[in-house]
N, C-alpha and C positions, 0 to 999 in steps of 0.2 A: 504494500500500500504506500502510495507516495505521500511524503510529508505535505501538510497543508499550511500555506502562509497565512498568518493570522495577526492582525493589529501590528503590522510592520515587522513581525518576527516570523519564526517558523514553529508550527505546532506539529509534533509527531503524534498521530492518533494512536489510541489503544487498539491493537489489532484483534482483541478478543471479540467474539460474536455475542449476540444477545444471550442472556442467561434465562430470561423470563419474558413470556409473551402473553399479552391479553388478547383473546380472540373474541370478536363480536359475532357470535354464532347467529344472532338475529337482531334486527333493529325493532322488531315487533314486541309488544308487551301486552300482558293481560290486565294491566292496571292503568290508572290515569292520575298519578300522584300529583298533589297540588304544587309541589316544589321541584318537580323533575325538570332536567334539561329539556325534555321533550315538550314542555309547555311553550317554549319559544323556538323550537326546531321544527321546520316545516316538513321534514322527511326527505326522501321517501323512506317508508318503513317496510323493509323486506328481509327475507331470510338469506343467509349465506348459502350459496349453491354447494351441495355436498361434493361435487367434483373439485371445486376450488378448495374446499376444506381438506380433502384427501391430499391434494398436491401440497397445500400449506403444511400439513402434518409431516409429510415426507421431507420437505425442505427444513423444517424445524429440527427434525431428527438428524439430518445430514450436518447441520450447523452446530450440533451439540447443545441445543437448548435444553435446559433442565426442567423447567416448570412452565406449564400452560394453564392459564386461567380462562375459563369460559365466563365472560363478563360483558362489558360494553354498556350501551344505553338501552338495550332490550333485555328481555327475560330469557336467559338461555334454555330453561326448561320448557319454554313455550315453542321452541323449534320442533317441527314435526319429526325430525330425525335426531333428537337429543340422545337417545339411547345408542344409536349407531356412532355418534360423535364420541361418546365415552368409550365404546369398544375400540375405536381407532386410536385413542390416546392411552388406553390401559397398557401398562407394562413398558411404555416407551418414555413416559415423562411422569414427574410428580404433577398432580392435578389439583387445581382450586376452582371453586364455583362460587360466583356471586349471584344471589337470587333473592327475589322478594318472598320466597317460601310458600307461595300459595299452592304450588304443585309438588311441594316437597314430599308429602305423604305418598303420592303416586310413585315417585322415583327413588324413595329412600333406600329400598333394597338394592336397586341397580347401582346407586352411588356407593354403597358399602362394598358390594361385590367387585366393583371396578377399582377399589383401592384408592378412592379419592382422598387427598390429604387434608384439604380444608373446605368447609362449607361456610360461607359468610352470608348471613341472612339480614336483609335490610328491615329493621323493625324500629320505628321511631317512638313508639309508646306501647306499653302493655296495658294502658287504659283503653278499653274497647272503644268508647265514643270518640276519643281524640284520634286513635289509630285509624278509624274508619273515615274520619274527616280528612286526615292527611293522605292516607293511602286509598284514594277513591277506587271503589270496585273490589276491595279486598275484604276478607273476613278474618279477623284475628284468630278466631277459633281454629281455622284450617291451618294457619301457620304454627300455632302452638301444638296442635296435634301432630303436625309433621315433625317438629323438633323432638317431641317425645318418642315418636316412632323411630326416628333416625338414631337417637341416643340408645334406645333399647336394642336395635339391630346391631349397632357397633359393639355393644357389650357382648352379645351372643357370638358375633363373628370372631372376637378375640384377636383383633388386629392392632393391639397396642393403643387403643383409644382412637383409631382413625375411622372417619375423618374428625379432626378437631372442629368443633362448632363455635363459630364466632357470631356475635350480633353486631351489626353496624348501625349506628344511630346518628342521625343528623340532629345536632343540638340547636334548638330554636327557643324563642321567647315563650312559645306555647307549651314546651315540654321540659325545660331545663330543671324546674323545681321537682319534677318527678324522678330525677336521675337516681337517688338512693333506692327508691322502691323498684325502679327499672333494673338496677343491678341485681337485686335480690330475686326478682322474677326470672331474669335471664338465667341465673345460676340454677334455680329450681327446675327449669326446663331442660337442663343439660348442657348449657353453654360453657365453654372453656374460657372465653374472653369476650370483652365488650370494647369495640373500637368506636370512639367518638370522633365526629367531624363537625365542622361548622357548615352553615348553609351558604350556597351560592344562589341567590334569588334569580329566578328566570322570568319573573313578572314583577311589575312595580308594586303590586299588592303584597307580595311576599317579602319585599325588602324590609318591611317593618318587623319581621321575625328575626332579623340578624341580632346576635348578642356579642359580637367581637368588635375589636378596635374601639371606635368612639361610643358604641352602643352597649357595652358590657353593663349588666345590672349590678347594683351594689352588693346584692347578696350572692352573686355567682361564686366567689371564693368559698363562702360558707357551705353552699350546696355541693360544690366539688369536693370539699373536705369530707362531708358526710358520705358522699358516694364512694370515695376512696376507702373510708373505714368499712363501709358495707362490703366492698369488694374483697377486702382482706378477710373479713369474717365469713364470707361465703366461698372463699377459694376461687375467686374469679379474677382473671387478669384484666386490668383496666388500662387502656391506652388512650391518652388524652391529646387533644390538639392544643395549639397555642391560641390564646384569646386576644393577643395583641401582636402587632408586627415587630419582629426582632431584626437586628441587623443581619444576622446570618441568613444566607439563602442556600438551599440545597434541594435539588430536584429529585424526588424519589424515583422517577422513571429513568432519567439519564444516568444518575449516579449508581443505580442498581442494574444497569444494562437491560432495561426493559423497553418494550415498545408495544404498540397496539395495532392490530389488523382489523379494519372495519369490515362490515358485512359484505361490502362490494369490492374488497381486496386492496384498499388503500393502506399503505404503511405510514402510520401516524406515531409521533414520539410519545404521546401521552393521552390520557382520557379527557383532560381538560379541553383539548383542541381536536376532539374526535369528529365533530360535525360543526356546521354553521348554526349559530344561535345567538340570542341576546341574553346578557346577564347584567344584573344590577350589582356591581362591585364597588364597595365603599360609597354606596348611595348614588352611584352614577351609572347610567345605562352604557354598556359597552357591547360592541359587535365582536363576537369571537368567531374567527374563520377557521375552518379545518386546516391544519398544518399537515400536508402530505408530501412525502418525498418519492412517491412512485406507486404504481399499482402492480400487484402480483400477476395480473393477466398480461402485462406487457414486459415486465422484468422479473428476475429472480430476487428473492429476499437478500441473497448475498450481494448482488449488484446494487440494490437500493441501499443496504447498510454501508457499503464501501463507497458510495457516491460522494464526491467532494462536498456537495451541498449539505448532505446529512452529517458528514464528519465535522464540517465547520460548525454546524448548528450545535452538535453535541459538545464541541470544544467551548463554544461561547457560554453554554449553559453551565458546564462544569466550572468555568472560570468566573461565573457570575458577571459576565460582561453585558449587563443590561441596566438601564436606570431603574430606580425603585419608585414606580408609580404610586404604590399603596400608601406611602407616607410622604409623598411630595406635596409641597404647599400649593403647587399649581395644578394638581390633578383635576380639580373641579372644572377648570376652564380650558385645559390644554386640549388642543385638537388631536394630538397624537394619542392621548389617553382614551379616545373614544373607541378604539379597536385594538386588536393585536396584530394589525397588518404592518405597522411600522412604528418605531419609537423615536425619541428625540436624539438618540445616539446613532441613528441611521440603520438600526437592525430591522430586517424584514424577512420572516415574521419576527414577532417580539414576545418574550416571556415576562415583560416588565411588570405586569399587573397580576400575574398568576398567584392565586392563594395557596396552591399546592407547594409552590416554591418557598413559601414562608411557613409551612406546616400548620397553617390555619385550617386548611382542608386536607383530609387524609383519605387515601384509598387503600383497600386491602392489597398486600403483596407479601410474598413469603418472608422477606427480610424483617418486616414489621411484626409478623405473626409468629415467626419461628425463632428469632434471636432471643426473644424473651423466654424464660423457662416456664413451662406450664406447670402450675402447682398441682392441679388435680390429676390423679392417676386412676385409670379404669381397670379394675380387676376383671379377669376373664370370667364369664358366667359359667357356672358348673351345673 
């Protein structure tokens, strides 16, 4: 691989291939959540063609990819060939699934049999009324029954507690005071851990739900302290986001050699820029454009990964060579800050306003879930 000239010098890129890949098996979903990216994403909403998926899996194996996540902006269990997709991954990769859990009961046995390592379930409240307002079209009872079934099946299977069950929760003004009880309920349903993240509003109405940066409630530290104590008492691992912007920036995708493949085959560096949509970040509407470095129907993943454009982008992200829009005094009126297309340093595309970059927003990935030692151990059923 040729060295890339960067900022007047020479940057020699890391020649290692991706370690971890998120695959958007489908862009369709069986829910209509109030806060989802999909609220300002016009689509199209389609399934990944299984021919493309098979070719992708072969390429991932050839490149030595270790971990494959079935995630994205759709519901992977909603794909008509979800079971076949698991069969193609089984024994070739470590597997993670990010799901809303509505179909978990139907596929729990298949998930355990395939040796899936992590199942991350998006549950923003275990208070039935609030849950069903936020997760339009869902039934909390179905999700809870699915968790109980998955926990029971993994105990019987005796696979060392696999899959680990994590609950992913978006913290908002509507639900943050319930976090201590939320921790306890997740543990009782068999969860190993709880991953908290902040909200990226995709409608102006949802912007009032934000509780980080300038909007943090006064009692948030006390609530978080009680949630931590409850996590310790219930043997649940609690992973928290930042609630204020810190100087340090670190991209969980680039720094962990991760990428995302969209349902239509585009190779995208992260989940934040997976599709075109509008977001209200720091109280201001921003247009987020998909960042794509190529499509697998036209080039191989190796060719895309090694392209000068993608190598240069990864180098800039690792070196944090972007302005910091989130805490800039001119953000409210700056034309550059209106989108991720270009920034005031001349980068295009730009990561200058990305909340993942500041750990305010978090997504599931193996490094986050596995580097922490899980406290709970599951004895084999006799």
